[in-house]
C-alpha positions in Angstrom: 24.2 16.8 2.1 22.8 20.0 3.5 26.0 20.7 5.4 28.0 20.3 2.3 25.9 22.9 0.4 26.4 25.4 3.2 30.2 25.1 2.9 30.0 26.5 -0.6 28.7 30.0 0.3 29.7 32.6 -2.2 30.6 36.2 -1.4 27.3 37.2 -2.9 25.6 35.4 0.1 27.5 37.4 2.7 26.3 40.7 4.1 28.2 43.6 2.3 29.8 44.7 5.6 31.4 41.2 5.9 33.0 41.2 2.4 36.8 41.5 2.3 38.2 44.2 0.1 41.5 44.3 -1.8 43.0 41.2 -0.1 45.5 38.9 -1.7 45.8 35.4 -0.3 48.9 34.5 1.7 47.9 30.9 2.4 46.6 28.4 -0.1 44.4 25.5 0.9 44.6 22.8 -1.8 42.4 19.7 -1.7 42.6 16.6 -3.9 38.9 16.6 -4.3 36.0 18.7 -3.1 34.9 15.8 -1.0 37.7 16.9 1.3 36.1 20.2 1.9 34.3 19.2 5.2 37.7 18.4 6.7 39.3 21.6 5.4 36.4 23.8 6.6 38.1 23.9 10.0 41.1 25.5 8.5 39.0 28.0 6.6 37.1 29.0 9.7 40.3 29.4 11.7 41.8 31.7 8.9 38.6 33.7 9.0 38.8 34.1 12.8 42.5 35.1 12.6 41.8 37.4 9.6 44.3 35.6 7.4 43.6 35.9 3.6 43.5 32.5 2.0 42.4 30.8 -1.2 40.9 27.3 -1.7 41.3 25.1 -4.8 40.7 21.5 -5.8 43.7 20.1 -7.7 44.5 16.4 -8.1 48.1 15.1 -8.4 46.8 12.3 -10.5 44.0 13.8 -12.5 45.4 17.4 -13.1 49.2 16.9 -12.7 50.1 19.8 -14.9 47.9 22.2 -13.1 49.3 21.1 -9.7 52.8 21.7 -10.9 51.9 25.1 -12.4 50.1 26.1 -9.2 53.2 25.2 -7.1 55.7 26.9 -9.3 53.6 30.2 -9.4 52.4 30.3 -5.8 55.3 32.3 -4.4 55.1 34.9 -7.2 51.4 35.4 -6.3 52.2 36.2 -2.7 51.4 32.8 -1.1 53.6 32.1 1.9 52.3 28.7 3.1 50.5 25.9 1.4 48.2 23.4 3.1 47.6 20.4 0.9 45.1 17.7 1.8 44.7 14.4 0.2 43.5 10.9 1.0 44.5 7.4 -0.1 47.7 7.6 -2.2 48.0 11.3 -1.0 50.6 12.4 -3.6 49.3 16.0 -3.7 51.4 17.5 -0.8 54.6 15.9 -2.1 54.1 16.9 -5.7 53.5 20.5 -4.5 56.6 20.4 -2.3 58.7 19.1 -5.2 57.7 22.2 -7.2 58.1 25.0 -4.7 60.4 26.3 -1.9 57.4 27.4 0.1 56.5 25.5 3.3 53.9 22.8 2.6 51.7 21.3 5.3 50.1 18.0 4.5 46.8 17.0 5.8 46.0 13.2 5.5 42.3 12.7 4.9 40.6 9.7 6.4 39.7 7.2 3.8 40.3 3.5 3.2 42.6 2.6 6.1 41.3 5.3 8.5 43.8 7.7 6.9 46.9 5.7 7.7 47.6 5.1 4.0 47.4 8.9 3.4 49.4 9.8 6.4 52.3 7.4 5.5 52.3 8.7 1.9 52.7 12.3 3.1 55.2 11.6 5.9 57.5 9.4 3.8 59.0 12.1 1.6 62.5 11.7 0.1 65.3 13.9 1.4 65.1 17.5 0.1 61.3 17.5 -0.4 60.0 18.1 3.1 56.3 18.2 3.9 55.2 19.0 7.5 52.4 16.6 8.3 49.6 16.9 10.9 47.3 14.2 12.1 44.6 12.5 10.1 41.9 15.1 9.3 44.0 17.6 11.2 43.1 20.7 9.1 42.7 22.9 12.2 46.3 22.0 13.3 47.5 22.7 9.8 46.0 26.1 9.9 47.4 26.9 13.4 50.8 25.7 12.2 50.5 28.0 9.1 49.6 30.9 11.4 52.7 30.2 13.6 54.9 30.2 10.5 53.4 33.5 9.3 53.9 34.9 12.9 57.6 34.5 12.6 57.7 37.6 10.5 54.6 39.4 11.7 54.3 40.7 15.2 50.5 41.3 14.9 50.0 37.7 13.8 52.2 36.5 16.7 49.9 38.3 19.1 46.8 36.7 17.5 48.3 33.2 17.8 49.3 33.9 21.4 45.8 35.1 22.2 44.3 32.0 20.4 46.4 29.6 22.5 45.6 31.5 25.7 42.0 31.0 24.9 42.6 27.3 24.6 44.2 27.3 28.1 41.3 29.3 29.5 38.8 26.9 28.0 40.5 23.9 29.7 40.9 25.8 33.0 37.1 26.6 33.0 36.2 23.0 32.1 38.3 21.7 34.9 36.7 24.1 37.4 33.2 22.9 36.2 34.4 19.3 36.5 35.0 19.9 40.2 31.3 20.5 40.7 30.4 17.1 39.3 29.5 14.8 42.1 29.9 11.1 42.5 29.6 9.0 45.6 33.3 8.1 45.8 34.8 11.1 44.0 37.1 12.9 46.5 37.9 16.2 44.7 
């Protein structure tokens, strides 16, 4: 429970030199329930690292359907460029959002009853004309990276940041492989 509390830091708890000023979100992270926040925290951390302004809201396709539709219809007019929608079980949220906007929607299936397979299949199986890009179960980080790649198509600065991020991934594996060579076993030959 302590970790969950820490995820809900308000801007009043940040040092004043870390507070963003005059930013409008260009990415929206929508979750079906605040219980999905620990999964989506990875996306939020990535957006902070990449300095991408975002918003987070909890909206339910089943419990607040009018609010979901209103959100989706108004998102583009508010400056949102990409929507990440996470949901578990029936996972209707990404599809309902996609049905009500022309913005790209990235679905994040949240692990639940059937290890997230139920949510993943619900998000993947959209009818023609209502696409939802879908990442792996609990794949919020990949959703955020995909959103950044979409934004980078029209933003050279963002493209450089994404390129640097991916180069960092490469360097991390290269370093790990070099360290692995130092691990010794009796019959290990490299």
